[in-house]
C-alpha positions as CSV (number, residue, x, y, z in Angstrom):
1,M,-139.9,205.6,92.7
2,Y,-139.9,205.4,88.9
3,M,-142.8,202.9,88.8
4,E,-144.8,205.3,90.9
5,K,-144.2,208.0,88.2
6,Y,-145.0,205.6,85.5
7,A,-148.2,204.6,87.3
8,K,-149.3,208.3,87.5
9,Y,-148.4,208.8,83.8
10,L,-150.5,205.8,82.8
11,R,-153.5,206.9,84.9
12,E,-153.3,210.4,83.4
13,R,-152.9,209.2,79.9
14,D,-155.0,206.2,79.5
15,N,-156.9,206.0,82.8
16,A,-155.0,202.7,83.4
17,I,-154.0,201.1,86.6
18,L,-150.4,199.8,87.1
19,V,-150.2,197.0,89.7
20,E,-146.6,196.5,90.9
21,K,-145.3,193.2,92.3
22,D,-141.8,192.2,93.5
23,E,-141.4,190.1,90.4
24,G,-142.7,192.7,87.8
25,F,-146.0,194.5,87.0
26,Y,-149.2,194.5,85.0
27,V,-151.2,197.3,83.5
28,Y,-155.0,197.2,83.0
29,S,-157.9,199.6,82.1
30,I,-161.6,199.1,82.3
31,S,-164.1,200.6,79.8
32,D,-167.5,199.5,78.6
33,R,-167.6,196.3,80.6
34,I,-164.2,195.3,79.1
35,I,-160.9,194.9,81.1
36,Y,-158.0,195.4,78.9
37,I,-154.7,194.0,80.1
38,S,-152.3,196.1,78.1
39,E,-148.9,195.1,79.7
40,I,-147.5,192.4,81.8
41,Y,-143.8,192.4,82.6
42,I,-142.2,189.6,84.7
43,L,-138.5,189.7,85.6
44,P,-136.7,187.0,83.6
45,E,-135.7,185.0,86.7
46,H,-139.4,184.6,87.7
47,R,-140.9,183.6,84.4
48,K,-141.3,179.9,85.2
49,G,-144.4,178.7,86.7
50,L,-147.8,180.2,86.8
51,R,-147.1,183.7,87.8
52,L,-148.4,185.0,84.4
53,Y,-151.6,183.0,84.7
54,R,-152.1,184.1,88.4
55,W,-151.7,187.8,87.5
56,C,-154.2,187.5,84.5
57,M,-156.7,185.9,86.9
58,E,-156.1,188.7,89.5
59,A,-156.8,191.3,86.8
60,I,-159.9,189.4,85.5
61,S,-161.2,189.1,89.1
62,I,-160.9,192.9,89.4
63,G,-162.9,193.2,86.1
64,V,-165.5,190.8,87.2
65,A,-166.0,192.7,90.4
66,K,-166.4,195.9,88.4
67,G,-169.0,194.4,86.0
68,C,-166.8,193.5,83.1
69,T,-168.0,190.7,80.7
70,H,-164.8,190.4,78.6
71,V,-161.1,190.5,78.9
72,V,-158.9,191.8,76.1
73,G,-155.2,191.4,75.6
74,S,-152.9,192.3,72.8
75,V,-149.5,191.5,71.2
76,D,-147.3,193.7,69.2
77,T,-145.7,191.6,66.4
78,N,-142.7,194.1,66.3
79,S,-141.8,193.2,70.0
80,N,-139.4,190.5,71.1
81,N,-140.9,187.2,71.8
82,W,-144.5,188.2,70.9
83,Q,-145.3,184.6,69.8
84,V,-144.9,183.5,73.5
85,S,-147.7,185.8,74.6
86,E,-149.9,184.9,71.6
87,K,-149.5,181.2,72.4
88,L,-150.4,181.7,76.0
89,M,-153.6,183.7,75.1
90,L,-154.8,181.1,72.7
91,K,-154.0,178.3,75.3
92,Y,-156.3,180.1,77.8
93,G,-159.2,180.4,75.4
94,F,-158.7,183.9,73.9
95,T,-159.5,184.4,70.2
96,C,-158.2,187.1,67.9
97,Y,-160.8,189.5,66.8
98,R,-158.8,192.4,65.3
99,V,-155.5,193.2,63.7
100,D,-154.4,196.8,63.4
101,G,-151.0,197.1,61.8
102,S,-148.6,195.2,64.1
103,L,-151.0,194.9,66.9
104,K,-153.2,191.9,67.2
105,Y,-156.1,192.0,69.8
106,Y,-157.5,188.9,71.6
107,S,-160.7,188.6,73.6
108,K,-162.4,186.1,76.0
109,S,-165.7,186.2,77.7
110,I,-165.4,186.2,81.6
């Protein structure tokens, strides 16, 4: 119920899509041939394995189907464990292209 309300809020505020899974959720938006994966949350007990990678690839597939040529992700250096997210993006070929205060943006061609 609450996720449904949050999804409506994101759609209204940012034209973003929330994809809910049993193990968590991710949020993306598409604009100017770019898919921006703004949030990924995986329940702690499900963080082992390739779930994060699979969800990213699922979102990227959506972007490709809609004509996107790049995927963008970000980390907030004020958040807990942001280094883990940054390390994963770098591992999968993302490069940092912008820093805006505590936000660091990464991009990759798809």
